[in-house]
C-alpha positions as CSV (number, residue, x, y, z in Angstrom):
1,M,15.4,18.1,-8.6
2,S,12.5,18.2,-6.1
3,L,12.6,15.2,-3.7
4,A,9.1,16.1,-2.5
5,A,7.7,16.0,-6.1
6,A,9.5,12.8,-6.7
7,M,7.9,11.2,-3.6
8,L,4.5,12.5,-4.7
9,I,5.0,10.7,-8.1
10,A,6.0,7.5,-6.2
11,I,2.8,7.8,-4.1
12,A,0.6,8.2,-7.1
13,L,2.2,5.3,-9.1
14,D,1.9,3.0,-6.1
15,A,-1.7,4.0,-5.3
16,I,-2.8,3.5,-8.9
17,L,-0.7,0.4,-9.9
18,G,0.7,-1.2,-6.8
19,W,3.5,-3.5,-7.9
20,P,2.1,-5.5,-10.9
21,A,2.1,-9.2,-10.6
22,R,3.6,-9.5,-14.1
23,L,6.5,-7.3,-13.1
24,Y,7.0,-9.3,-9.9
25,A,7.0,-12.5,-11.9
26,R,9.6,-11.2,-14.3
27,I,12.0,-9.3,-12.1
28,G,10.9,-9.8,-8.5
29,H,11.0,-6.8,-6.2
30,P,13.8,-4.8,-4.6
31,V,12.8,-6.1,-1.1
32,T,13.1,-9.7,-2.3
33,W,16.5,-8.9,-3.8
34,A,17.7,-7.6,-0.4
35,G,16.0,-10.5,1.3
36,R,18.0,-13.0,-0.8
37,L,21.2,-11.3,0.2
38,I,20.2,-11.3,3.9
39,T,19.3,-15.0,3.8
40,T,22.7,-15.9,2.3
41,L,24.6,-13.9,4.9
42,D,22.5,-15.4,7.7
43,R,23.2,-18.9,6.5
44,L,26.9,-18.2,6.2
45,L,27.6,-16.2,9.3
46,N,24.9,-17.0,11.9
47,R,26.5,-20.1,13.4
48,E,25.1,-21.7,16.5
49,A,28.6,-22.8,17.6
50,D,29.7,-19.2,17.9
51,S,29.5,-17.3,21.2
52,P,26.6,-14.7,21.6
53,A,29.1,-11.9,21.5
54,R,30.5,-13.0,18.2
55,R,27.1,-13.6,16.7
56,R,26.1,-10.1,17.8
57,W,29.2,-8.6,16.2
58,L,28.7,-10.5,12.9
59,G,25.0,-9.6,12.9
60,A,25.9,-5.9,13.3
61,M,28.3,-6.2,10.4
62,V,25.6,-7.8,8.2
63,A,23.1,-5.1,9.1
64,L,25.5,-2.2,8.5
65,G,26.8,-3.9,5.3
66,V,23.4,-4.5,3.7
67,I,22.2,-1.0,4.6
68,S,25.3,0.7,3.3
69,L,25.3,-1.3,0.1
70,C,21.6,-0.4,-0.7
71,A,22.2,3.2,0.1
72,A,25.4,3.4,-1.9
73,I,23.9,1.9,-5.0
74,C,21.0,4.3,-4.9
75,A,23.3,7.2,-4.2
76,A,25.2,6.4,-7.3
77,V,22.0,6.2,-9.3
78,Q,20.7,9.5,-7.9
79,L,24.0,11.3,-8.7
80,A,23.7,10.1,-12.3
81,L,20.2,11.5,-12.7
82,P,19.8,14.9,-14.2
83,G,18.7,17.8,-11.9
84,S,15.8,18.8,-14.1
85,W,12.2,17.6,-14.0
86,V,13.4,14.5,-15.8
87,G,15.5,13.6,-12.8
88,T,12.5,14.2,-10.5
89,L,10.3,12.0,-12.6
90,L,12.9,9.2,-12.8
91,T,13.5,9.4,-9.0
92,G,9.7,9.0,-8.4
93,I,9.6,6.0,-10.7
94,L,12.6,4.4,-8.9
95,A,11.1,5.1,-5.5
96,W,7.7,3.7,-6.5
97,P,8.4,0.0,-5.7
98,L,9.7,0.9,-2.2
99,L,6.2,2.0,-1.1
100,A,3.4,-0.4,-0.1
101,T,0.3,1.9,-0.2
102,R,-1.7,-0.3,-2.6
103,S,-0.6,-3.7,-1.5
104,L,-1.2,-3.0,2.2
105,H,-4.8,-1.9,1.4
106,D,-5.4,-4.9,-0.8
107,H,-4.0,-7.4,1.7
108,V,-6.2,-6.1,4.5
109,R,-9.3,-5.9,2.3
110,A,-8.7,-9.6,1.4
111,V,-9.3,-10.3,5.1
112,A,-12.3,-8.0,5.5
113,V,-14.3,-9.4,2.6
114,P,-14.5,-13.1,3.7
115,L,-14.9,-12.0,7.4
116,R,-17.9,-9.9,6.4
117,D,-19.3,-12.9,4.5
118,N,-18.8,-15.2,7.5
119,D,-16.1,-17.3,5.7
120,T,-13.8,-17.6,8.7
121,E,-11.5,-20.1,7.0
122,A,-10.8,-17.8,4.1
123,A,-10.3,-14.9,6.5
124,R,-7.8,-16.9,8.5
125,A,-6.0,-17.8,5.3
126,A,-5.8,-14.2,4.2
127,V,-4.7,-12.9,7.6
128,S,-1.9,-15.5,7.8
129,M,-0.3,-13.6,4.9
130,I,0.2,-10.5,6.9
131,V,0.7,-11.6,10.6
132,G,2.8,-14.2,12.3
133,R,0.1,-15.5,14.7
134,D,-1.3,-19.1,14.5
135,P,-4.4,-18.5,12.2
136,A,-6.1,-21.8,13.2
137,R,-6.6,-20.4,16.7
138,L,-8.1,-17.1,15.7
139,D,-11.8,-16.4,16.0
140,P,-13.5,-13.6,14.0
141,P,-12.8,-10.8,16.5
142,A,-9.1,-12.0,16.8
143,I,-8.9,-12.0,13.0
144,A,-10.3,-8.5,12.8
145,R,-7.9,-7.3,15.5
146,A,-4.8,-8.9,13.8
147,A,-5.7,-7.3,10.5
148,T,-6.4,-3.9,12.0
149,E,-3.1,-3.9,13.9
150,S,-1.2,-5.0,10.8
151,L,-2.8,-2.1,8.8
152,A,-1.9,0.4,11.5
153,E,1.7,-0.7,12.1
154,N,2.5,-1.3,8.4
155,T,1.1,2.1,7.4
156,S,4.1,3.4,9.3
157,D,6.6,0.8,8.2
158,G,5.4,0.4,4.6
159,V,4.4,4.0,3.6
160,V,5.1,6.8,6.1
161,A,8.6,5.8,7.1
162,P,9.9,5.3,3.5
163,L,8.4,8.6,2.5
164,V,10.0,10.4,5.5
165,W,13.4,9.0,4.7
166,G,12.9,9.6,1.0
167,L,12.0,13.2,1.6
168,A,15.1,13.7,3.8
169,L,17.7,11.8,1.7
170,G,16.2,10.9,-1.6
171,L,16.7,7.4,-3.1
172,P,19.6,6.5,-0.7
173,G,17.3,7.3,2.2
174,I,14.3,5.3,1.1
175,A,16.5,2.4,0.0
176,A,18.4,2.4,3.3
177,Y,15.1,2.4,5.3
178,K,13.7,-0.5,3.3
179,A,16.9,-2.4,3.9
180,I,16.6,-1.7,7.7
181,N,13.0,-2.8,7.7
182,T,13.7,-6.0,5.8
183,L,16.6,-6.8,8.1
184,D,14.3,-6.4,11.1
185,S,11.5,-8.5,9.6
186,M,14.0,-11.3,8.8
187,I,16.5,-11.4,11.6
188,G,15.3,-8.9,14.2
189,H,13.4,-11.5,16.3
190,R,13.7,-12.5,19.9
191,S,14.3,-16.1,19.2
192,P,17.3,-18.5,20.1
193,R,18.6,-18.1,16.5
194,Y,18.3,-14.3,16.2
195,E,18.5,-12.9,19.8
196,A,22.2,-12.1,19.3
197,F,22.6,-12.0,15.6
198,G,19.6,-9.7,14.9
199,K,20.0,-7.5,18.0
200,V,21.6,-4.6,16.1
201,A,19.2,-4.8,13.2
202,A,16.3,-4.6,15.6
203,R,17.7,-1.6,17.4
204,I,18.4,0.3,14.1
205,D,14.9,-0.4,13.0
206,D,13.6,1.0,16.3
207,L,15.6,4.2,15.8
208,A,14.6,4.6,12.1
209,N,10.9,4.4,13.0
210,L,10.8,6.7,16.0
211,L,9.5,9.7,14.0
212,P,7.4,7.9,11.4
213,A,5.5,5.9,13.9
214,R,4.4,9.0,15.8
215,L,3.6,10.8,12.6
216,T,1.4,7.9,11.5
217,G,-0.5,8.1,14.7
218,L,-1.0,11.8,14.2
219,L,-2.2,11.2,10.6
220,F,-4.8,8.6,11.8
221,A,-6.0,11.1,14.4
222,L,-6.3,14.0,12.0
223,A,-8.0,11.9,9.4
224,S,-10.6,10.4,11.8
225,A,-14.0,11.6,12.9
226,R,-12.8,11.2,16.5
227,P,-9.5,13.1,16.6
228,V,-9.6,13.8,20.4
229,A,-10.4,10.2,21.2
230,A,-7.6,9.0,18.9
231,L,-5.0,11.4,20.4
232,G,-6.1,10.6,23.9
233,C,-5.8,6.9,23.4
234,M,-2.4,7.4,21.8
235,A,-1.1,9.5,24.7
236,R,-2.5,7.0,27.2
237,D,-1.7,3.6,25.7
238,A,1.0,3.9,23.1
239,R,3.8,3.2,25.5
240,K,2.1,0.1,26.8
241,H,3.0,-1.8,23.6
242,R,5.9,-4.1,23.6
243,S,7.3,-2.2,20.6
244,P,8.6,1.4,21.1
245,N,6.9,2.3,17.9
246,A,4.0,0.1,16.9
247,G,1.9,1.3,19.8
248,W,1.6,4.8,18.4
249,P,-0.3,4.0,15.1
250,E,-2.2,1.1,16.7
251,S,-3.5,3.0,19.7
252,A,-4.4,6.0,17.5
253,M,-6.4,3.7,15.2
254,A,-8.0,2.0,18.3
255,G,-9.1,5.4,19.6
256,A,-10.3,6.7,16.3
257,L,-12.5,3.6,15.6
258,G,-13.6,3.0,19.2
259,I,-12.3,-0.5,19.4
260,R,-9.7,-2.4,21.4
261,L,-6.5,-3.8,19.9
262,S,-3.5,-5.8,20.9
263,G,-4.1,-8.0,24.0
264,P,-3.0,-11.6,24.5
265,R,-2.1,-13.5,21.3
266,L,-0.7,-16.9,20.2
267,Y,2.8,-17.2,18.7
268,G,4.2,-20.7,18.0
269,G,1.6,-22.2,20.3
270,M,2.4,-20.0,23.2
271,V,0.3,-17.1,24.6
272,T,2.0,-13.8,25.0
273,P,0.4,-11.6,27.6
274,E,0.3,-8.3,25.7
275,P,-1.6,-5.4,27.2
276,W,-4.8,-4.1,25.6
277,L,-4.9,-0.8,23.7
278,N,-8.2,1.1,24.4
279,A,-9.0,-1.7,26.8
280,T,-12.6,-0.8,27.7
281,A,-13.8,-0.6,24.1
282,P,-15.3,-3.6,22.3
283,D,-13.5,-6.0,19.9
284,P,-13.5,-5.0,16.3
285,R,-15.9,-6.7,13.8
286,A,-15.7,-7.0,10.0
287,S,-17.5,-3.7,9.7
288,D,-14.8,-2.1,11.8
289,L,-12.1,-3.5,9.5
290,F,-13.8,-1.7,6.6
291,R,-13.9,1.5,8.7
292,A,-10.2,1.0,9.3
293,L,-9.5,0.8,5.6
294,A,-11.6,4.0,5.0
295,L,-9.5,5.7,7.7
296,Y,-6.3,4.5,6.1
297,R,-7.4,5.9,2.7
298,R,-8.2,9.3,4.3
299,A,-4.8,9.3,6.1
300,M,-3.0,8.5,2.8
301,L,-4.8,11.4,1.1
302,L,-3.8,13.6,4.0
303,L,-0.2,12.4,3.7
304,A,-0.1,13.0,-0.1
305,A,-1.5,16.5,0.5
306,G,1.3,17.2,3.0
307,V,4.0,16.0,0.5
308,A,2.4,18.1,-2.2
309,A,2.5,21.1,0.1
310,I,6.2,20.5,0.8
311,A,6.8,20.2,-3.0
312,L,5.1,23.5,-3.6
313,L,6.9,25.3,-0.8
314,T,10.3,24.0,-1.7
315,G,9.9,24.7,-5.4
316,W,8.3,22.1,-7.7
């Protein structure tokens, strides 16, 4: 079985089909299955009456348990698959729903189109589906920034990182990563409820994304018309970001497009004083959001070409 060929099949299926709405309505999605388990464990074990140390320990057990369960199920499935091209095809089909290539593009385009048409309310509604900021307080440049940042960060989280772990460990790797990322998105917050309970989940997510985030930034730079500017911005500004990983793809995209990203933003009615990435550049406009999508498509083609090259070199 060729893991690289299997991942290439998964990329192709996701790019062409996404995750069909009919299929989602009938069976849901693997991420929602894991999400229900995490929600149940959170409700049962994350008790406000417990000490922070106990909540941290229980949160660690939840994180490790969910990750191990997802990896073990997929390891059993992978062991049961034949080692021939049939196994490669089935592995690609099973990995397909764990990528977000098509859905990420479609969600960001759903922001870009009304923003281009000066329909700010529709753009706010669309951007609220992909970011956690208060959409009612976002003006058009802030909407464009939020959508561009989401595109950059989620290229790493939703596409590159699953592929990296899938190439390394097959179905168990890609499933474990998606469990890690889902845990982080659900309980890895710095809030009174999750500061202790989600601490280990957040740290595991940071570690799992160290390589993919930097690789994503490099992909954006190589796929852009301004690779030197993208690499320079990434080298200068990536570490300014509050996240140890998100700053790499975001700063690379900011440099590639000649726009500024990040900066102060509203969460729960409070302004967080985030530093600017590519601070001296102008704010993005709707046209820049379409340019970001074009850069994303080129980066995904470059990524697919890299996976295909690995498949050929390792024996299809």
